[in-house]
Residue frames relative to the residue before (quaternion, step in Angstrom):
aa qw qx qy qz dx dy dz
X 1.0000 0.0000 0.0000 0.0000 0.00 0.00 0.00
X 0.5745 -0.6200 0.4377 0.3066 3.50 -1.07 0.81
X 0.5380 -0.6454 0.4480 0.3055 3.60 -0.96 0.91
X 0.6083 0.5552 -0.3564 0.4412 3.60 1.07 -0.67
X 0.6347 0.5177 -0.3238 0.4736 3.59 1.01 -0.84
X 0.6461 0.5193 -0.3203 0.4586 3.59 0.92 -0.88
X 0.6587 0.5006 -0.3072 0.4703 3.59 0.95 -0.85
X 0.6441 0.5134 -0.3235 0.4657 3.60 0.99 -0.79
X 0.6437 0.5084 -0.3215 0.4731 3.58 0.99 -0.82
X 0.6549 0.5119 -0.3110 0.4608 3.58 0.89 -0.92
X 0.6497 0.5205 -0.3148 0.4559 3.59 0.95 -0.85
X 0.6435 0.5112 -0.3232 0.4692 3.60 0.96 -0.82
X 0.6408 0.5157 -0.3211 0.4693 3.57 1.00 -0.83
X 0.6594 0.5178 -0.3060 0.4511 3.60 0.88 -0.93
X 0.7203 0.4503 -0.2418 0.4691 3.59 0.98 -0.85
X 0.5805 0.6329 -0.3665 0.3579 3.59 1.18 -0.41
X 0.1723 -0.7536 0.6264 0.1007 3.52 -1.18 0.77
X 0.4725 0.6891 -0.4166 0.3583 3.56 1.34 0.13
X 0.3305 -0.7832 0.4961 0.1766 3.59 -0.22 1.29
X 0.6288 0.5360 -0.3453 0.4451 3.58 0.97 -0.80
X 0.6642 0.5024 -0.2968 0.4673 3.58 0.87 -0.98
X 0.6800 0.4923 -0.2965 0.4553 3.58 0.84 -0.93
X 0.6478 0.5014 -0.3202 0.4758 3.60 1.01 -0.72
X 0.6316 0.5207 -0.3292 0.4707 3.58 1.05 -0.73
X 0.6501 0.4978 -0.3120 0.4819 3.58 0.95 -0.84
X 0.6243 0.5459 -0.3254 0.4543 3.56 0.98 -0.87
X 0.6719 0.4804 -0.2847 0.4865 3.56 0.94 -0.86
X 0.6483 0.5514 -0.3045 0.4277 3.55 0.94 -0.93
X 0.7564 0.3673 -0.2033 0.5017 3.59 0.93 -0.84
X 0.5827 -0.6519 0.3423 0.3440 3.57 1.24 0.31
X 0.4892 0.6678 -0.4332 0.3564 3.59 1.12 0.53
X 0.5669 0.6230 -0.3732 0.3889 3.55 1.27 -0.17
X 0.3298 -0.7328 0.5639 0.1902 3.55 -1.00 0.86
X 0.5204 0.6615 -0.4026 0.3599 3.56 1.27 -0.28
X 0.2148 -0.7318 0.6334 0.1308 3.51 -1.14 0.73
X 0.4704 -0.7025 0.4492 0.2889 3.58 -0.62 1.11
X 0.5583 0.6205 -0.3899 0.3890 3.59 1.11 -0.61
X 0.6500 0.5397 -0.3139 0.4332 3.57 0.99 -0.83
X 0.7119 0.4569 -0.2520 0.4700 3.58 1.14 -0.58
X 0.5280 0.6336 -0.4167 0.3822 3.60 1.25 -0.14
X 0.5215 -0.6052 0.4882 0.3512 3.58 -1.12 0.61
X 0.6265 -0.5677 0.3750 0.3803 3.59 -1.10 0.64
X 0.6104 0.5560 -0.3557 0.4379 3.61 1.07 -0.68
X 0.6520 0.5039 -0.3108 0.4737 3.59 1.02 -0.80
X 0.6336 0.5269 -0.3282 0.4618 3.58 0.97 -0.83
X 0.6554 0.5148 -0.3048 0.4610 3.56 0.96 -0.93
X 0.6603 0.5041 -0.3099 0.4625 3.61 0.92 -0.88
X 0.6452 0.5095 -0.3193 0.4713 3.60 1.00 -0.79
X 0.6619 0.5037 -0.3114 0.4595 3.58 0.92 -0.85
X 0.6278 0.5190 -0.3306 0.4766 3.59 1.04 -0.74
X 0.6617 0.5061 -0.3037 0.4624 3.58 0.92 -0.91
X 0.6397 0.5184 -0.3259 0.4647 3.60 0.97 -0.80
X 0.6482 0.5107 -0.3180 0.4668 3.59 0.97 -0.83
X 0.6328 0.5257 -0.3293 0.4635 3.59 1.01 -0.78
X 0.6542 0.5043 -0.3074 0.4724 3.58 0.97 -0.85
X 0.6342 0.5340 -0.3241 0.4557 3.57 1.01 -0.79
X 0.6873 0.4492 -0.2675 0.5043 3.58 1.17 -0.59
X 0.5333 -0.6531 0.3921 0.3677 3.59 1.26 0.06
X 0.4645 0.7103 -0.4177 0.3244 3.57 1.19 0.41
X 0.5252 0.6568 -0.4027 0.3614 3.59 1.24 0.07
X 0.4072 -0.6504 0.5743 0.2853 3.53 -1.38 0.08
X 0.4920 -0.6755 0.4542 0.3089 3.62 -0.77 0.97
X 0.6377 -0.5733 0.3767 0.3504 3.53 -1.11 0.83
X 0.6758 0.5065 -0.3118 0.4353 3.60 0.83 -0.94
X 0.6336 0.5151 -0.3367 0.4689 3.61 1.08 -0.60
X 0.6400 0.5127 -0.3207 0.4740 3.57 0.99 -0.83
X 0.6645 0.5068 -0.3051 0.4566 3.58 0.90 -0.91
X 0.6428 0.5167 -0.3236 0.4637 3.60 0.96 -0.83
X 0.6612 0.5007 -0.3078 0.4662 3.58 0.96 -0.84
X 0.6631 0.5030 -0.3060 0.4623 3.61 0.93 -0.85
X 0.6423 0.5097 -0.3223 0.4732 3.57 0.98 -0.80
X 0.6566 0.5088 -0.3038 0.4665 3.54 0.97 -0.86
X 0.7068 0.4826 -0.2571 0.4488 3.54 0.88 -0.99
X 0.8290 0.2786 -0.1154 0.4711 3.56 0.75 -1.02
X 0.7550 0.3434 -0.2018 0.5208 3.58 1.15 -0.45
X 0.4120 -0.7387 0.4458 0.2931 3.56 1.30 -0.08
X 0.4944 0.6619 -0.4271 0.3675 3.59 1.15 0.54
């Protein structure tokens, strides 16, 4: 990437007062200590844990099969 672009990005970050934007950038570049798991509702955590257990038991559908079905269903391919 061009050094000028990097400098322009850095300047925008320095000038920004937008906490949401700065937190997103912080997360994007790996400076955030936050774990998204901690912010998920308990219902979402429970659903994810159930899904993981199902996959561990071999009850999942392989990605390529899901993609083929979605392409067939929605793209007519």
